[in-house]
C-alpha positions as CSV (number, residue, x, y, z in Angstrom):
1,X,-52.2,-63.5,-9.4
2,X,-54.7,-61.2,-11.0
3,X,-57.9,-60.2,-9.1
4,X,-60.6,-62.7,-8.4
5,X,-64.2,-61.6,-9.4
6,X,-67.0,-63.0,-7.2
7,X,-70.6,-62.1,-6.5
8,X,-72.3,-62.7,-3.1
9,X,-75.1,-64.6,-4.5
10,X,-77.3,-65.2,-1.3
11,X,-77.3,-65.9,2.3
12,X,-79.7,-68.5,4.1
13,X,-80.4,-69.0,7.8
14,X,-80.7,-72.7,7.2
15,X,-81.6,-73.4,10.8
16,X,-82.2,-71.5,14.0
17,X,-83.4,-72.6,17.5
18,X,-83.4,-71.3,21.0
19,X,-84.1,-73.8,23.6
20,X,-85.8,-71.8,26.4
21,X,-85.8,-74.4,28.9
22,X,-81.9,-74.4,28.9
23,X,-81.6,-70.6,28.9
24,X,-78.8,-69.4,31.3
25,X,-79.6,-67.5,34.3
26,X,-77.4,-64.2,35.0
27,X,-73.8,-65.0,35.7
28,X,-73.8,-68.4,34.0
29,X,-71.0,-69.2,31.8
30,X,-72.0,-69.5,28.2
31,X,-69.7,-71.1,25.7
32,X,-70.0,-70.8,22.0
33,X,-68.8,-73.6,19.3
34,X,-68.4,-72.6,15.7
35,X,-67.8,-75.1,13.1
36,X,-67.3,-74.1,9.4
37,X,-67.2,-75.8,6.1
38,X,-66.9,-75.2,2.5
39,X,-68.5,-76.8,-0.7
40,X,-68.3,-76.0,-4.3
41,X,-70.8,-76.6,-7.0
42,X,-68.7,-76.8,-10.4
43,X,-71.4,-76.5,-12.8
44,X,-72.7,-73.4,-11.4
45,X,-69.1,-72.1,-10.1
46,X,-70.7,-71.4,-6.7
47,X,-68.6,-71.7,-3.4
48,X,-70.8,-72.1,-0.3
49,X,-69.5,-71.4,3.2
50,X,-71.6,-73.0,6.1
51,X,-71.0,-72.0,9.6
52,X,-72.7,-73.6,12.7
53,X,-72.7,-72.1,16.0
54,X,-73.9,-73.9,19.2
55,X,-74.3,-71.9,22.4
56,X,-74.1,-74.0,25.6
57,X,-74.7,-73.5,29.1
58,X,-72.8,-76.5,30.7
59,X,-73.9,-79.5,29.0
60,X,-77.2,-77.9,27.7
61,X,-77.5,-76.5,24.3
62,X,-79.3,-73.0,24.3
63,X,-78.8,-72.0,20.8
64,X,-78.1,-73.4,17.4
65,X,-77.7,-71.7,14.3
66,X,-76.7,-72.5,10.6
67,X,-75.9,-69.8,8.3
68,X,-75.0,-70.4,4.8
69,X,-73.5,-67.8,2.2
70,X,-73.1,-68.5,-1.6
71,X,-70.4,-66.9,-3.8
72,X,-70.5,-67.0,-7.5
73,X,-67.3,-66.8,-9.6
74,X,-66.6,-65.4,-13.0
75,X,-65.2,-67.8,-15.5
76,X,-61.9,-66.0,-15.7
77,X,-61.5,-66.2,-12.0
78,X,-62.1,-69.9,-11.9
79,X,-59.5,-70.2,-14.6
80,X,-57.1,-68.6,-12.5
81,X,-57.6,-70.9,-9.6
82,X,-57.5,-73.9,-11.8
83,X,-54.3,-75.9,-11.9
84,X,-52.9,-77.8,-14.8
85,X,-54.1,-81.1,-13.3
86,X,-57.8,-79.6,-13.3
87,X,-57.7,-79.0,-9.5
88,X,-59.4,-75.8,-8.6
89,X,-57.6,-74.3,-5.6
90,X,-59.3,-71.9,-3.2
91,X,-56.3,-70.5,-1.3
92,X,-56.7,-69.6,2.5
93,X,-57.0,-65.9,2.2
94,X,-59.8,-66.1,-0.1
95,X,-61.6,-68.6,2.3
96,X,-60.9,-66.3,5.3
97,X,-62.7,-63.5,3.5
98,X,-65.9,-65.5,2.4
99,X,-66.1,-67.2,6.0
100,X,-65.6,-63.7,7.7
101,X,-68.6,-62.3,5.5
102,X,-70.6,-65.2,6.6
103,X,-69.8,-65.1,10.2
104,X,-70.3,-61.3,10.4
105,X,-73.7,-61.9,8.9
106,X,-74.6,-64.5,11.5
107,X,-73.5,-62.3,14.4
108,X,-76.0,-59.9,13.2
109,X,-78.6,-62.4,12.6
110,X,-78.3,-63.7,16.1
111,X,-78.1,-60.2,17.6
112,X,-81.5,-59.5,16.0
113,X,-83.2,-62.8,16.7
114,X,-82.2,-62.9,20.5
115,X,-83.6,-59.3,21.1
116,X,-86.1,-59.4,24.1
117,X,-84.5,-62.7,25.5
118,X,-82.1,-63.5,28.1
119,X,-79.8,-64.5,25.1
120,X,-79.6,-60.9,24.0
121,X,-76.9,-60.3,26.8
122,X,-74.7,-62.9,25.0
123,X,-73.1,-61.4,21.8
124,X,-71.5,-64.1,19.5
125,X,-67.8,-62.9,19.8
126,X,-65.5,-62.1,17.0
127,X,-63.4,-64.8,15.7
128,X,-59.9,-64.8,14.1
129,X,-60.6,-67.0,11.2
130,X,-57.1,-66.8,10.0
131,X,-56.2,-69.0,13.0
132,X,-58.6,-71.6,11.7
133,X,-58.4,-71.6,8.1
134,X,-54.7,-72.3,7.2
135,X,-55.2,-74.5,4.4
136,X,-56.6,-74.3,0.9
137,X,-60.0,-75.9,-0.1
138,X,-59.0,-78.0,-3.4
139,X,-61.7,-79.1,-5.7
140,X,-61.3,-81.7,-8.5
């Protein structure tokens, strides 16, 4: 396969909320739950990666963030990813790269947004996305 050409078009913090009434006290166990998904706009040739992170303290949500990153592909790259049956196949290594870029950006956003709060002591941990993304994203 030749090189895949894309442009990081934009990123959006779609949602960000801290729930002060549920903030942890020192020593509390804070858990992070991460969800991710992909979507693709065929007309604009833009792949979107969505990452939603929730931080919880027991059964209470203390933080929720939804970050979206958009990547535009060249015509030549889409042609490389297109199969004979018309299916566009985004292979796992490519998806891992895009999700990693988005997740890293989200980690930085959360670091900045929680400065000066009790949540600044809780850094969103690194995530091995290659353990999560193991299948291609196929678009008809």
